[in-house]
N, C-alpha and C positions, 0 to 999 in steps of 0.2 A: 491671524491674517488680517491685515488692515484693509478696510474698504476705501473707496475713493473719497469718502467723507471723513476719513480718519477714525471711524469707529471700528473697534475690533470685532470681527465676526469669526465664528468657528464653523468649519465645514464638517458635517456629520456624514460619514460614509458607512454604508452597510455592504457586507460581502454576500454574494450569492454564488452558489455552485449549481450549474446547470449540467446535468448528465444527459448526453445526447447519443443516440445511435442513428446515424444518417440512413435514410431508407435505401440509398444506392450504394451502401457498403455492406460487405458480407458479415454475417453473424457466425462466429466460430462455433462449430458443433463438435462435441465429443460424445460418442455413443454411451459412455458410462455416466455422464452427468447431464441433468436436465436443465434447460433454461440457458440464459446468457451467462458466460463465464467471467466477464469483466465489462466495464464501460468503455466504449470506443473513444469518446471525446468528453472532456470536462472543460467547461468555460467558467473561469473565475472572474467575477467582476467586483470592483470595489475592494480589491485585495490590499491588505496592509502588511501581512506577515507571511513569509514563506519559511517552511520548516523542511529540512532535509535530514532524514535519518539514514545514516551510513549502512552499508551492507551489514546485515545482522546474521550471525551464525547461531546454531542451536546450543548455546552454553548458558548455564545458570549464573547467578551473580558471583559465585565462587570459582567460575571458569571451568566447571565440570561439564563435559558433553552430556546432553540430554537426548535420550532415545537412540542410542547407537544402533545402526542398522534399520531403523524404522522411519520411513519417510513421513508417515502421519505424525508421529511424536515429535520429529524434528521441525516440521512445519508449525505445529502447535507451539513449540518452545520459541521459535523465531518470532511468530506473531505476538506471543505473550510479551517478549522483550520489546518489540516495536510498540506495543500498547503502553508499556511502562515508559519508554523513551518519549512518546508523544505526551503522556500525562506530565512528565517532568517539565515540559515547556508550555503547559496549559492547553494542549490539543487533545483531540480524541480521534478514534478510528474513522468517524464520519467526515473528518476534515481531510483525510488522505485523498489526493487527486491522482497520484500515479505510483505504481510499484514496478520494480524490476526484479524478477525472480530468476535465479540461476540454480539449475538442478543438474545432478550427475546422472540421473536416470529419469528421463521424461515419462516413460510408461508408468513407473512407480508414482511419480508426482501426479499424473492424471488419474491414476487408479486410487491413490490413498491421500495425497497431499492437498489437492485442489479443493476437496470438500471442506477441509479445515479453513482454507483461505475464504471460501464462500461463507462459511459459518461466522468467521471473524468479522467480515465486512457487512454481512446481511444484505439489505437492499440498497446500500450506499457503495456499490462496487466502484473502485477507482479504475482509471485507465491502466492497462497492464501489459507488460512484455515478459514472456517467459523464454529463457534461453537454456539450451542444453550445453553443458560444459564437461570437460574431461575430469577436472579436479578443482576443488575449492581450496581456500587458504589452509584449511586443516583437512587432510585426506579422509578423515572419519566423517566429515560433514557431507550430507546429501543435498542440502539446500542453503541458499543465502538470499535474503530479500532486502532491497532498499525501498524506502518509502519517502514520498514527498507530500507535504500537506500545506494547506492554505488556511489561515485563520485571520480574524480581525484583531 
């Protein structure tokens, strides 16, 4: 970028992710899980790269279903694949700012699956929406997750 004096200057930008839970917005509680289940708002500043991970189903790299009938194992397999997808473009789980989770059995997800989600993201929980659906693209699948990340 040229300055008005004709000298070339470079702008250095840094990205910051601020995780916020507004005091006047409800905190979703589930009796079987302690603490916050997700982050309500994430503000990304100085962002240069947006990463969108498509809806991911619980298949291994050879396209074999993982954890048939087990919400816990399927969520773990989906998150493992998302972690690999992020790594392939130089991102990591802490860069994820939003997820959309689709489940065929909400009670099973809250009982077995969401703990896997919490373990995967640790204290860097993204903004999240979880939706109950009748069926996913493969009827053996119990869960599908999309992820959105921001990196420099």
